[in-house]
C-alpha positions in Angstrom: 0.0 0.0 0.0 2.9 2.4 0.7 4.1 1.8 -2.9 0.7 2.5 -4.3 0.5 5.7 -2.3 3.9 6.8 -3.6 2.7 6.2 -7.2 -0.5 8.2 -6.5 1.4 11.0 -4.9 3.9 11.1 -7.8 1.1 11.3 -10.4 -0.7 14.0 -8.4 2.4 16.1 -8.0 3.5 15.7 -11.7 0.1 16.5 -13.1 -0.6 19.5 -10.7 2.9 20.9 -11.1 3.7 21.4 -7.4 4.0 19.7 -4.1 1.7 22.3 -2.5 -1.2 21.8 -5.0 -1.0 18.1 -4.7 -0.8 18.2 -0.9 -3.8 20.6 -0.8 -5.9 18.2 -3.0 -5.1 15.3 -0.7 -5.4 17.3 2.6 -1.9 16.6 3.8 1.2 18.7 4.5 3.5 19.5 1.5 6.4 18.0 3.4 4.6 14.6 3.5 4.2 14.7 -0.3 7.9 15.5 -0.6 8.9 12.5 1.6 6.8 10.2 -0.6 8.5 11.4 -3.7 11.9 11.1 -2.1 11.2 7.5 -1.0 9.9 6.6 -4.5 13.1 8.0 -6.2 15.3 6.2 -3.7 13.5 2.9 -4.2 13.8 3.2 -8.0 17.3 4.6 -8.0 16.4 7.3 -10.5 15.5 11.0 -10.4 11.9 11.6 -11.5 11.4 15.3 -10.6 13.7 18.3 -10.6 12.5 20.6 -7.9 13.5 24.2 -7.3 11.9 26.9 -5.2 10.0 28.2 -8.2 9.2 25.3 -10.4 9.0 21.5 -10.7 9.8 19.7 -13.9 9.8 16.0 -14.9 13.0 14.3 -16.0 13.1 12.2 -19.1 12.7 9.1 -16.9 9.9 10.8 -14.9 7.9 11.6 -18.1 8.0 8.0 -19.2 7.2 6.7 -15.7 4.3 9.1 -15.4 2.5 7.5 -18.4 3.0 4.0 -17.0 1.8 5.1 -13.5 -1.4 6.7 -14.9 -2.2 3.6 -16.9 -1.6 1.3 -13.9 -3.7 3.4 -11.6 -6.6 3.4 -14.1 -6.4 -0.4 -14.4 -6.3 -0.7 -10.7 -9.4 1.5 -10.3 -11.2 -0.5 -13.0 -10.3 -3.8 -11.2 -11.7 -2.4 -8.0 -14.8 -1.1 -9.7 -15.5 -4.4 -11.4 -16.2 -6.1 -8.1 -17.5 -3.2 -6.1 -21.1 -2.6 -5.0 -21.6 -6.4 -4.8 -21.6 -7.0 -8.5 -19.9 -6.6 -11.8 -19.2 -3.0 -12.8 -17.4 -2.1 -16.1 -15.8 1.3 -16.9 -13.4 2.8 -19.3 -13.5 3.5 -23.1 -14.8 0.8 -25.4 -13.8 1.3 -29.1 -15.7 -0.8 -31.6 -15.7 -0.9 -35.4 -18.2 -2.6 -37.8 -19.0 -2.6 -41.6 -21.2 0.4 -42.4 -24.4 -1.3 -43.6 -24.4 -4.1 -41.0 -23.3 -1.6 -38.3 -26.1 0.8 -38.9 -28.7 -1.9 -38.6 -27.4 -4.4 -36.1 -24.6 -2.8 -34.0 -25.5 0.9 -33.6 -29.0 0.2 -32.0 -27.3 -2.0 -29.4 -24.8 0.6 -28.3 -27.2 2.7 -26.2 -28.7 -0.4 -24.7 -25.3 -1.7 -23.6 -24.5 1.8 -22.2 -27.7 1.8 -20.2 -26.5 -1.5 -18.6 -23.0 -0.2 -18.0 -23.3 3.6 -17.7 -19.6 4.1 -16.7 -18.4 2.7 -20.1 -17.8 5.3 -22.8 -18.4 3.8 -26.2 -17.0 4.9 -29.6 -18.4 3.2 -32.7 -16.7 3.4 -36.1 -18.7 2.4 -39.2 -16.6 1.8 -42.2 -16.3 -0.7 -45.1 -12.6 -0.4 -44.9 -11.0 -3.4 -43.2 -9.7 -1.8 -39.9 -6.4 -2.9 -38.5 -7.8 -3.5 -35.0 -4.5 -3.7 -33.1 -2.7 -0.9 -34.9 -5.6 1.5 -34.8 -6.4 0.9 -31.1 -9.8 -0.8 -31.4 -11.0 -3.2 -28.7 -13.3 -5.2 -31.0 -14.4 -5.3 -34.7 -17.6 -7.0 -35.9 -17.1 -8.6 -39.3 -19.4 -10.5 -41.7 -18.2 -13.4 -43.9 -15.5 -16.0 -44.0 -12.6 -15.1 -41.7 -9.2 -15.0 -43.4 -6.1 -16.3 -41.6 -5.2 -13.7 -39.1 -3.3 -13.2 -35.9 -6.6 -11.8 -34.4 -8.8 -13.8 -32.1 -12.3 -14.4 -33.5 -15.6 -15.2 -31.8 -18.5 -16.5 -33.9 -21.6 -14.5 -32.9 -24.1 -15.8 -35.4 -24.6 -17.5 -38.7 -25.2 -15.5 -41.9 -26.7 -16.9 -45.1 -27.3 -15.2 -48.4 -30.6 -15.5 -50.1 -32.0 -14.5 -53.5 -35.0 -12.2 -53.1 -37.5 -10.3 -55.1 -40.7 -8.5 -54.6 -44.1 -10.3 -55.0 -44.9 -7.9 -57.8 -41.6 -8.6 -59.7 -42.4 -12.4 -59.5 -45.9 -11.8 -60.7 -44.7 -10.0 -63.7 -41.6 -12.0 -64.6 -41.9 -15.4 -62.9 -39.4 -17.0 -60.5 -36.2 -18.9 -61.3 -36.3 -22.6 -60.5 -32.6 -23.3 -60.8 -29.5 -21.0 -60.3 -28.9 -21.4 -64.1 -32.2 -19.7 -64.8 -30.9 -16.4 -63.4 -29.3 -15.6 -66.8 -32.9 -14.9 -68.0 -33.7 -12.4 -65.2 -32.8 -8.9 -64.3 -30.3 -9.3 -61.5 -29.1 -6.5 -59.2 -25.4 -6.9 -58.7 -22.5 -5.2 -57.1 -20.3 -3.2 -59.5 -17.0 -4.8 -60.5 -15.0 -2.5 -58.2 -16.9 -3.8 -55.2 -15.6 -6.5 -52.9 -18.0 -9.3 -54.0 -15.6 -10.7 -56.7 -16.5 -14.4 -56.7 -20.2 -13.8 -57.6 -23.3 -15.4 -56.2 -22.8 -18.8 -54.4 -25.1 -21.8 -54.7 -25.0 -25.4 -53.6 -26.0 -27.8 -56.5 -25.8 -31.5 -57.0 -22.3 -32.7 -57.9 -22.5 -34.5 -61.3 -19.3 -36.3 -60.6 -20.0 -37.3 -57.0 -22.0 -40.0 -55.2 -25.8 -39.8 -54.9 -26.7 -36.8 -52.8 -23.3 -35.2 -53.1 -23.3 -31.4 -53.7 -20.8 -28.8 -54.7 -20.7 -25.0 -54.4 -20.7 -23.0 -57.6 -20.3 -19.3 -58.2 -22.3 -17.4 -60.8 -22.1 -13.9 -62.0 -25.6 -12.9 -63.1 -26.1 -9.6 -64.9 -28.8 -7.0 -65.4 -29.4 -3.5 -66.5 -28.6 -2.1 -63.0 -25.5 -2.5 -60.8 -24.1 -0.5 -58.0 -21.1 -0.5 -55.7 -23.3 0.2 -52.6 -25.2 -2.8 -51.1 -27.9 -0.5 -49.6 -28.8 0.9 -53.0 -29.2 -2.7 -54.4 -31.4 -3.4 -51.4 -33.6 -0.3 -52.2 -33.8 -1.2 -55.9 -34.9 -4.7 -55.0 -37.6 -3.4 -52.7 -38.7 -1.1 -55.6 -39.2 -4.2 -57.8 -36.3 -3.6 -60.2 -34.9 -7.1 -60.1 -33.6 -10.1 -58.1 -30.9 -9.4 -55.5 -28.6 -11.8 -53.6 -28.5 -10.4 -50.0 -27.5 -11.4 -46.6 -30.1 -12.6 -44.2 -29.4 -9.7 -41.8 -30.4 -7.3 -44.6 -33.6 -8.9 -45.8 -35.0 -11.1 -42.9 -37.3 -8.4 -41.7 -38.7 -7.6 -45.2 -39.2 -11.3 -45.8 -41.1 -11.6 -42.5 -43.3 -8.6 -43.5 -44.0 -10.0 -47.0 -42.2 -7.3 -48.8 -39.7 -9.7 -50.3 -40.0 -13.3 -51.3 -37.0 -15.7 -51.0 -36.0 -17.6 -54.2 -33.8 -20.7 -54.8 -33.5 -21.4 -51.1 -33.1 -25.1 -51.8 -29.8 -24.2 -53.5 -28.5 -21.8 -50.8 -24.8 -22.1 -50.1 -23.6 -23.0 -46.6 -23.8 -20.2 -44.1 -20.8 -18.1 -43.3 -20.5 -16.2 -40.0 -20.8 -13.0 -38.2 -17.8 -12.6 -36.0 -16.3 -10.4 -33.3 -12.5 -10.1 -33.7 -10.1 -8.7 -31.1 -6.3 -8.5 -30.7 -5.9 -11.1 -28.0 -7.9 -13.4 -25.7 -5.9 -13.0 -22.5 -6.6 -10.3 -20.0 -9.5 -8.8 -21.9 -10.8 -5.7 -20.1 -14.1 -6.3 -18.4 -15.9 -3.9 -20.7 -14.8 -5.9 -23.7 -15.8 -9.2 -22.2 -19.3 -7.9 -21.3 -19.7 -6.3 -24.8 -18.9 -9.7 -26.5 -21.3 -11.5 -24.2 -24.0 -8.9 -24.9 -23.6 -9.1 -28.7 -23.7 -12.9 -28.6 -26.8 -12.9 -26.4 -28.6 -10.4 -28.7 -27.7 -12.1 -31.9 -28.8 -15.5 -30.5 -32.4 -14.3 -30.4 -34.2 -15.3 -33.7 -36.5 -12.3 -33.4 -33.5 -9.9 -33.4 -33.1 -10.4 -37.1 -36.7 -9.9 -38.0 -38.9 -7.2 -36.6 -41.9 -5.4 -37.9 -41.6 -3.3 -41.0 -44.6 -1.3 -42.3 -45.6 -2.3 -45.8 
């Protein structure tokens, strides 16, 4: 405890700029603060502060040590807070990133709810379709959709994600419905532009002609149509307006399907599900706020009704 008090006194003196100001804040005599600093410097064998009658300055070693002390004291306070008041209590700054479209729909609405449960956690949410370097850019967690590439990051699967072909009832009434993925060549399909990330095309699972009975294989098709766009939300809006067939993730269209605004097509040929993941730099010593956020996401995404909801026709 004497060591901790020395660190607290050093931080107080260094940040306030004088022994007198630090002593006044703690309600002790300046001489006591001076003795704590002397004892700390003697124990470490290094000069941390240069004191004169007019000013106090940090040495090079003192500046570096101050940053470490501030971090340690914050972590110590968080550790105490996490078990105080008879329960779990998180605090600190939680930095999260997610893809723009998915994040707007299925991460951003959860942030205020998580904050209501843990009001001492400050949350920053970044929405970007750029693949964020989580470790290098200082994020605690990234939410990502799709197959996970090999990475040094730790990943936690939060939910399954499938892609489905969809169209409006009116489009199907006017143009009919494809019965096999190969039929898509005869329909107006709404596709991502060539400069977008979906380079392999639309995936389907079909019978494998060279395999045993019941064997299947995944094929990739690149349908075309009179309209394409680099923005998935625009394709979604065009599909809802009846301009063609789209191949969208379940998280984008589940609510519209439940509401009858869109009709799923070719579900019997749907490719295997990929995943929705949380990724983070390391698994050991995760701050409490991050662990609680991961648990919260997984619990929310595990509810089937989370992906649906009511949408007015």
